[in-house]
C-alpha positions as CSV (number, residue, x, y, z in Angstrom):
1,M,0.0,0.0,0.0
2,A,1.2,3.5,-0.8
3,S,2.1,5.9,2.0
4,I,2.4,9.7,2.2
5,N,6.0,10.9,2.3
6,R,5.6,14.7,2.5
7,V,3.2,17.5,2.1
8,E,3.8,20.9,0.5
9,L,1.4,23.9,0.5
10,T,1.4,26.9,-1.7
11,P,-1.0,29.9,-1.3
12,T,-3.4,28.1,-3.8
13,S,-2.7,24.4,-3.6
14,V,-1.8,21.4,-1.5
15,Y,0.6,18.7,-2.9
16,I,0.8,15.3,-1.2
17,F,3.8,13.2,-2.3
18,L,3.3,9.4,-2.1
19,S,5.6,6.5,-2.1
20,G,6.4,5.2,-5.5
21,N,7.3,8.8,-6.8
22,S,3.7,9.9,-7.4
23,F,1.8,12.8,-6.0
24,W,-1.7,14.2,-5.6
25,S,-2.5,17.9,-5.8
26,C,-5.7,19.9,-5.3
27,L,-6.6,23.6,-5.4
28,L,-7.5,24.9,-1.9
29,T,-10.8,26.1,-3.4
30,A,-11.8,22.5,-4.5
31,K,-13.0,19.5,-2.5
32,P,-11.7,17.8,-0.4
33,A,-9.2,20.6,0.5
34,T,-11.6,23.5,0.9
35,F,-11.0,23.6,4.7
36,L,-7.5,24.8,4.0
37,Y,-8.7,27.8,2.0
38,H,-9.6,30.0,4.9
39,A,-6.9,28.6,7.3
40,T,-4.1,30.9,8.3
41,P,-0.6,30.2,7.1
42,A,0.3,28.9,10.6
43,Q,-2.7,26.6,10.7
44,R,-1.8,25.2,7.2
45,A,1.8,24.7,8.3
46,N,0.8,22.6,11.4
47,W,0.2,19.2,9.8
48,Q,1.1,15.7,10.8
49,L,1.0,12.3,9.2
50,V,-1.4,9.9,10.9
51,D,-3.0,6.5,10.4
52,R,0.3,4.8,9.4
53,D,1.1,7.6,7.0
54,T,-2.1,7.2,5.0
55,A,-3.6,10.5,6.1
56,V,-2.6,14.1,6.8
57,E,-4.1,15.8,9.8
58,W,-4.3,19.5,10.6
59,P,-4.9,19.4,14.4
60,D,-5.6,23.2,14.6
61,L,-8.4,22.8,12.1
62,G,-9.7,19.4,13.2
63,E,-9.5,18.1,9.6
64,R,-7.8,15.3,7.7
65,L,-7.1,14.4,4.1
66,R,-7.1,10.6,3.7
67,M,-5.6,8.7,0.8
68,E,-9.0,7.3,-0.2
69,Q,-10.1,11.0,-0.8
70,M,-7.2,11.6,-3.2
């Protein structure tokens, strides 16, 4: 099963890099990443990998992006 290696955020997008040299990206104005659109830069920067590196959690926002959403 693939796992998440790292996360990068720009002012407009989220990029989630997966094992196997692939990645998923999404505009912050599009589902499922819309919760990041109104977040502050500090809230966006505070993320952690959870669920055996298959999800990214933003604890300040109480939200997650899971691999099955990508």
